[in-house]
C-alpha positions, 0 to 999 in steps of 0.5 A: 447544657448539662454541667460538666466536671472540669478535667483538672478537678478531683472527684476522689471521695476521701476516707479521712479529711487528712487525705483532702487536706494534704493536697494543694491548690496550684494557682498561676499568679504570673507567667513565672510565679506559681502558688501551692496554696494549703489549708495546712501545709503541715499535714504532710509533716505529721502524716509522714512522721506518724506513718513512719513511727507506726510502721517501725513499732515505735508507737501503736493505736492508743499511744499518746503523741506530744509536741510544742506548736504555735498552731498549724502543726498542732492541728495537723497532728491532732487530725492525724491522731484521730485518723490512726487512733492515737492520743494528742497532747499539745503544749501550745504557744501563746499565739494559738487562737481560740479557733485553733484551740477549740478544734484541738479540744473537740478532736480530744487533744490535751491542750497546755497553753502558755500564758501570754508572753512578748518574748518568743524565746521565753515562750518556746523555752517554757513550751519545751520545759513543760514537754520535759516535765510531761515526759518525766511524768508520763515516760510512755508518751512519744515526743514528736520533736517536729523541730528536730526529728527528720521524719518530719520531712518524709511526707513531703516526697509526695508533694515533690512528685505532685509538682513534678507532674503539675509542671513537667519539664519546667525549670523551677525555683522554690521560695518558702518560709523557713519555719521549722525547715522540714517542708523546705528540706523535704521538698527540695531534695527529691526535686533535686534528685531530678534537677540538682540546679533547682534553687531554694530561696529561704524567707526569714523575719528579722530576730530569728536565730536560723540565719543570724539575724537575732540581733534585731527585734521584730517579735511580731514577725517571729510569732507568726511562725516563719522564724525562731528564737531557738535552734531547729535541727530540721533547718538545713542551711546548706540546702538554701541558694538565697535567704531573704529577711523581712520585717513584719510590716514588709510581710504584711505588705506581701500578704495584703498584696496577694489578697488584693492582686490575686484574691487569696487569703493566706497567711503571713509566710505565704505573704512574705514569700510572695513578695520575695517571689515576685522580686526573684521572678523579675531577676530570674524569668527563666525559671517558674518560681514555686511559693509554698503557701503554708496555711489560710489567712484565718488566724492572722485576721487581727494582726494582719488583715485588719491592718489593710488600710495601712498596708505599704504598696509591694510594688514599691519595695525592694531588697538591700542586697548584702554579701555579709550577715554583718551588713543586715539591714531592715526592712528587707535584706537579701543575700546569696547563701550559696548552699553553705553550712551555718552554725549560728553565733 
């Protein structure tokens, strides 16, 4: 019998790898939980921002784009620069892996990597100061400002269209690691143009300043890229309906649990979101909970997957439900945020 290509398998021949990588795989994990799995989610952020800069003449082929990154944005920006004939300079976190650094260098990216540092705030402050040094020495460089420039939200409108086509007429809830805030805002706003009721559930590590848990110390979870030691302008708290805070070990439980239950090899923010989505889905069975799976598990092999024998059983975990940030309690807290603003402490 001749082989037949399944109707939902793309046979498109792409002109550049960025077009292939930006398309996620949609994987149904349960009746009302669907995973949007990416090799690197931030292709959408980098593509949208760079295309806008090229369109308005802010940058031209041959110009140099510079930014700070802990890993996946750096690689996304480098690939987009490769596509459009731009130069790329990355000030890399100490957490950027040798595999990512090698790819960046092969793509022609200049990489300045910060020395090993256990304090994430110091790591981020050093990176920003290094960017300022580069701009003073090379004022023709363009600073991408992924943490603050709203242009990084633009590319996610295409993702919202894809979701609406894949899940037509389905009541949704979006569950995502907060990170820089660009993907959450960029996805939920166009979705809400069609259904303003769609909840956005944000996932944070303890220790992040983004939603007021900075008094806690959990550096491993923050370094993994789902939290922040400094304020990020692209985070819009007024878009979130619910916020969950997890410790590193609970995020590990979700990540290993996702692999065991569904054979999905994904990053720490995806695992944390999976744990949260499973709990939210039991409480709200009327909605399909869409998990944003930002990256694969490759950069977490040593820090997460090598610990699989010690991982907690995610089925036994549940949050402490709180009404005030004063009541935040590790290892897992959940709070109705109610789309309110938050200016920090």
